[in-house]
N, C-alpha and C positions, 0 to 999 in steps of 0.2 A: 143533547147532540149524539148522533150515532157515529159509527166508525168511519163514515164517509164525510164526517164534519158538517152534516146538514142538521139544522135546528129541527127537532121533532116535536118539541113542546116548550112553551114559554110559561113561566110561572111569575106572577106579579103580586105585589103586596095588596092587601084587601083591608077593608074595614077602617083603618086609621086615617087614610087619605094620602099620606106622603109615599113617595116611591122607595122601594127598597134600595139598599146600597151594597157595596162590595165586601163588606166585612164578613158575612156568613151567607152561605147558600148550601144547605145540607139536606139530602134526601133521607127520610126515616120511614119506618113502617113498611119495609119492602118496596120503597119508592112511591108509596101512595100519597104521602104528604111531604111538604118541604118546610124547613126552618130557614128564616131569613131575618135580617136586621133591617131597621128603618130609623133614620135620624130625623126627628121631627123638630123643626124650629117653632119655638113658642115665646110669647111675651111673658115676662115673669118679674115679680118684685125682687130685685137684687140689692135693695138698699142695705141689707146686712152685710154685703160685700163691697161696700163703698161705691156702688153704682147708683147715683142719685139723680134727682131732677126729672124723674119719670120712670116708666116701666123699662126694664132691661130686656135682653133676649138671651134664651137658654136653649140647649139642645135636650129634648126628651128622648132618651135611648129606649127604642121599642123593639121587641121581637115578636114575630108572628109564626104560627104554623098554619099553612095554607094547603087545601086539598089540590093536588096536582091536576086531577081530571076536571073538576068543576070550578076551581079558582076561588071557592068559598073559604072564609076564615074559619079555622078550627079553634085557635087560641090566640090571644094577644096579651102582652104584658108591657107596662109602661114604668120606666124608672122613677119618674117624678111622683107616682102614686105610692112608692114603697121605699125609696132611698132618698133621704133629705140632702140637698146639695152641700150642707155643712160638713159632710163626711168626705168630701172630695180633697185629694192631695194636689190637685192641679187647679190653681186659682186663675181668674181671668187674666188674660194678656201676659202669661208667664212662659208659654212654650209655643211652638209653630202650629200646634193643633188645638190649643186651648180656646181660641177666640177671645174677643175682648168684652162680650156681653152687652156692648153699647149699640152696635148696628145690627140690623137684621141679617146681613150677609156675613157677619162675624159673631155668631151667637157663642156663649160660654158652653163649652162641651165638658160638663163637670163629671160625667159618668163614662162615656166612651165604650159602649158594649162592642166586643169584637169576636165573640164566639158563642155558639149555642149547641147544646147536645141534649138528647132525651133518652131516658132509661126505660126499662121494660114496665115499670110501674107508672109511666106517664108523667114523671117529674123532669124538670129541665135543670141543666147545669149551664151557667153563663159566666163569662169572664168580662170584667169591667176594668180597663186599663188605668183610668184616671182616679179610681178609688182603691187600686191595688188589692182587689178582692175577687174571689170566686164564690158564687152563690148557688145554692140548691133552691129551685123555685118550685112551689107546689103547682102541679098540672091541673089542680081542681080550682083553686081560688086565687093563685098568684102570690101567696104569702111566702116570705123567706123562711125556709125550713132550717137552714144553717148558712153561716158565712165563714169562709176560710181566709185568714189574714184580714187586711182592711182595718177600718176603725173600730169595728164592733165584732171582733172574732168570737166565734162560737167555741173554738178549740184553742188549746195552748200549743203553739209551735215549739217543738223541742229542740230542733237542730237546723233550722232553715228560716229564711224569709224570702220574699220575692217582691218585685215592683214592675209596673208597666208591661205585665205579662200578656200572652196571647195563647190561643188555641187550647183551651182547657177541655179535656175529654174524660168520660167514664172509662175506667179500665176494668174494674171488678167491684162487685157489691155483694154483701150478705147481711144478715141480721146484726152483726156487731162491727163490721169493718167495711170501709170504702176506699178504694185505690183510684187516684185519678192521675192524669198526665197533664203537664202544661209546659209551655215555653216561657222561661223566666228571662225577659230582656235585661232586667237589673239596670235599666237606663231609659231615660226618655230624651236623651241628647244632653240638655244642660246638667242634669242631675243623675247620679249613680248610686246604686246600693251594693254593687259588686263590680269588680274590675271587668269580669267577663259574663257574657250571656250563657245560658246553659238550659237543657231540658231536664226536667225532674219528674220522678215518680213519688207521690205523696200517699202515705197510708194514714187514714183517719180511723182512730179507735173511738167508737161511739160509747164504749163503756167507761173508759178512763177520760174521755173528752180531750184527747191529745191528737196532734198531727206530727207525723215524722217523715222526713225525707228518706226513702229507702234506696234511691238510685239517682245518679245524676250523669249527664252526657254533655261534655264540652267539645268545642271545635278543636280538632287536631292541627291547629295552625302553629307555624314556626314562632310566632310571636307570643305564644302561650295561650291564646284563645281568641274569640271574636266578641266584640262588643256591638250588639245591634240595638240601636236606639229606637227602632220600630219594626213592627212586623216579626214573623217567625213562626215556626211550626215544629211539632213533634208527632211522629206517627209510629205506633206500635205495628211491627210486621207479623205475619202469621208464624214465622220461625223464631219469634221472640227477639228478633233484632229490632233496632230503633233507627229510624230514618229522620234525620234533622234537616230543616231549612233555616237558613241564618238571616232571614228577613232582609233588612235594608242592605246588608252585604249579600251580593248574589252568589252565595256559596251553598253547598249541601254536603251532607256526610251520612254515612251509615256506620252503626256500631253494633257489636255483639252485645248480648244482654249484660255482661260483665263491664261494659264501657269501652272495651277495646275497639278502636276505629279500624274499619276494614276498607273504607272508601271516603275520599274528600276531594270535591271538585269545585272549581271556580268558574262560573259562567262569565263573569265580567268583574273588572276592578272597581273599587268604589268611586273613583273619579269619573267613571262613565255614567253615573247616576242610575244605572240599571238595578232594580231591586226585585226580590221575589217575595210576594206576600206569604205564600205557603208553598211547600214542596210535598209531593206524594210520590210513592213508588208503587206502581201497579203494572200488570201485564196489559199492554195496549197494542192493538193491531190497527193501524190507520191506513185506510184505502181512500184517498182523496178522489173526488169526482173531477177535480181540475186536472189539467195535463202538466207534464214536467216542463220546466222553463229552460231554454236554451239560448245562449248568446255565442255566436261565432265571430272570430276576429281574425284579421290578417293585417300586419302593419304595411305591407307593400302590395298585397294582392298578387305575389309571385310564388311559383312552386318552391323556389330556393329559400324563401323566408317561412314557407309553411303557414299553419293556421292554428289558432287556439279554439278549444270548445270549453265552455263553462256551462254546466248543467246542474239543475237542482230540482227537487220535487218536495215542496214543503208539506210536512205531515205524512209522507209515505214511509212507513216503517219496514217494509218487506223488500225493499231494493237492495240487491247485492252486486249487480253488474250493470254497466252501461255500454251499449253499442253505439257507434257514431258513423254516420253516412254522409256523403257529399254528392253533388250533382251539378251538372252545367245548367239545369233547368229546374224550376220549382215542380215540375211535372214528372221528374225523373228522366231516365232510369237512375236508381240510386246505388251508389257504389260503397261497400264498407271500407272504412279507412282505419279503424281502431276500435279497441274495447278497453275498458278500465274497470277495476273494482270500485265499488262505492267507497268513498273516502271522506264521509262527513256530509254536512249540509250541502256543500258545493263540491262537485268533482271536476277536476280540470284535466285536460289532455291536449298535448301538442302533437301534430302530425306533419310530416314533411311533404306536404302537397297543398295546393290551393284549388278550391272550387267555389263558385259564387253562392251555392246553396247548401245548407246543412240540416241534419236531422239527428235526433237521438232517441234510442229505445231504452226503457228500464226493464231489467229482467230480475226475477226472483231467484232464490237459491236452487231451484230446479230447472232454470233456464227458460221459464215461461215469460212471455212478454206481459208486463203489467200496464205499461202506458207508453205513449209516444209523444214527443214534443211537437209543438207547432213547427212547421217548416220555417227555417230562419234564413234570412239573407246574410251572408258574411259581411261583416262591417269592415270597410277599408277607409282609413282617414283620408280627408282631403289634403292637398298640399299645405293649406294653411294650418291644419291641425297636426299634421305628421310630426313636427319638431317637438311636440308635447307627448308623443307616444313612444312606447317601448314594444318589445316583442310580445309582451303580455296584455297590453291595453294602453288606454290613454288617460291622462290626468284630468281633473275637473278644472272648469274655469274658475278664476278668482276675481273678485272685485278690484278695480284699479285703486291705487293709493288715493288718499283724500285730495291731494293736490293735482290730480289728473281727472279728466272727464272723458266719458265714453263719447266718441265722435258720432254723431248722427248723420245719416245720409251718405251718399257715395257708394252704396252697396250695389254690386252688380248681380242681377238676378239672372239665373239660367232659364231660358225660354222653354218651359215644359209644355205649354199648350193646355187646351181644355181637356184633353184625354190623358192627362198625366197619370203614370203608373210606375210604381217601383219594381214591378215585375211579379208580384205575388199572384198566385192563382187563388182567388177568393173562394172558389168552390172547393178547394182541396188544401185548407190550412192544416188539418189534422188527418193524416193518412190512416188507413185501416191497419189493424194489428195482425200479425201471424207469428205463431210460436215456432221456435227452432224445431227441426225434424227429429223423430225418433227412429226413422228408417233412412238408410242410405239412398240418396237420390230423391228425397221427398220434395214435393212442391206443395206449398201451402194451399188450403181450399180456396182461398181468395185469388191465388195465382199472382199475388203481388211480389213475392220473393221466392226464389229457389235456393236450396242449399245443397252442397255436396261435402262430404267428409274430407278432411284434410288428408287422410290416409290415401284417398283415391287420387288427389291431386299430386301427392308425393310420388305415388307409384307411376303416375303419368310422366312426371319430370324424370324419374329414373329411366323409364322405358325410352323417353326421348333422347336422353344421354347415350344410352346403349346404341340406339339406331345411328346417331351422328357418329359415334365411334366406328361403327361397322362401315359406314360410308367413307369415312376418312381412311380406314385401313384399306378398302378396296382401291381408292384413289391413289394412296401411297404406292401400291404394288403395280399401279397402271394396268390393271386387268379389267377387261371387259367394259370398256367405256360406255357401251350401250346399256349394260346392266346397271352401271352407276346412274346413268340418266334415268333409267326406270325407277330405281330405288328412291332417287331424289324426288321425282314426281309423286311417288306413293307417299313419301314422308311428308311433303308439303301438304298434300290433300288431307293426310291424317291429322296433322298438327292444326290445320285451319278448322277442321270439323270439331276437334276437342276444345280449341279456343273459343269457338262460338258457343259451344254447349256449356262449357263450365268455366272458362277463365275470364271472359270479358276482355278487358284491355290491360289487366294488370295481374301477372302471375303472382307477384309478391303478396297479394291480398290473401293468398291461401294460408299464410303463415300467421294470421292475426289472432287465431284462437282455435278452439276445438273444431269449430265449423267455419269454413269460408262461405260467407253469405253473399249471394249473387243476385241482386234485384233484376227483375224482368220488366214488369209493368208498374212498379211503384214500390214505395217502402213498406217494410213490415211493421 
């Protein structure tokens, strides 16, 4: 996917037959190949696990490396060919992810591969949640080069353990030592090996055949930590900070290398059931090809009640300011009624006016127009809906109680006719864009919007006040009535010409920002 959120390439599983799943997709080799996981259901003799009366069903955890350009299989590894199910710590029908092994749609997931990495020597590092182990796999023949933790550990753990882990990654390797990172869930929901989940850095000494935890990173939560029964991630940043994702708890945090937390955020509370499989921190510039979304609302459709703007642009990272316009017609002319700094996913603005049509512009930090919303018709609730509305919007309908029924029939329809239209101009849903000016008095190339600096309007207002004062002074002194009439005629002509050229119908719009934006032939 590119920065416009368009899919530029699709990579699918190959060779084994089953489709890839969501547990891992990682580009390696400068993006030329991709690592991905495959969960393959197979029939299997599970009589040793008290599943009798015929063949049972099991999940064969498979990983593949696939050529991105050609889609051809580079390497494939299957857990059942190398790791016996007897070494699983998750028996059939014991957890919400284990499966019962009896039915094809509920196969026993004895291994549960959830991450893959590849080193410069061509070997692989995989994490398997249900056997509580990390494996180094030969990139030549698929044999297990070593196992960290699990039922058959190669090394002696000196000061740590882990279970139900995720997101194992190489960190550093040489001839005698290996450093890896992983997210230790320490819980699968029903069972725990630690009160809290955490990220850890493990040093493996290939001479002494030991494994030592050299750093750990816990959630800086007021409760003392976070226990994530599933999912989770740990990312080493270029500045040696550590970025943690807390899995089934939709939280994330950043820590200095010494463990000190410098950021902790919660995207959603647990009861929302929102989860984050992994979190990453990268510089990202998103420029969607879609347009901003705008909803305009007025409770009464009257100026005294004003109207609300709700605008968002999903995926646009460069928006800093929103400009808002209204009009009596979907074809314009468009009148600026306000602007607001970007204030999160959705920016809201209330204005003390009402018009039937609305429009919003997104601007970057330099004041350049990035995008324009579709022209929106201001929603005004019907008399039947208005009792359920406030100044900010309307509630949603609810089902009646069980003892009440929705009455069918008796609905009075408005006779719209065969040529019914809500008033939208189908040929002009999305107006053209014009940047604000760099020079005073600039008119955009498209001629759709003219701008004048507020300073010019302010000077005009000051000059107007001075002229009114002079006329009043002359009138007060009762001098030269003919001169007064002459000055009045000149003043009226002057004001009319300036109002037509710069002010439109509302002088107050000059004070909405650095620029007073004055549409002529359509919105910018």
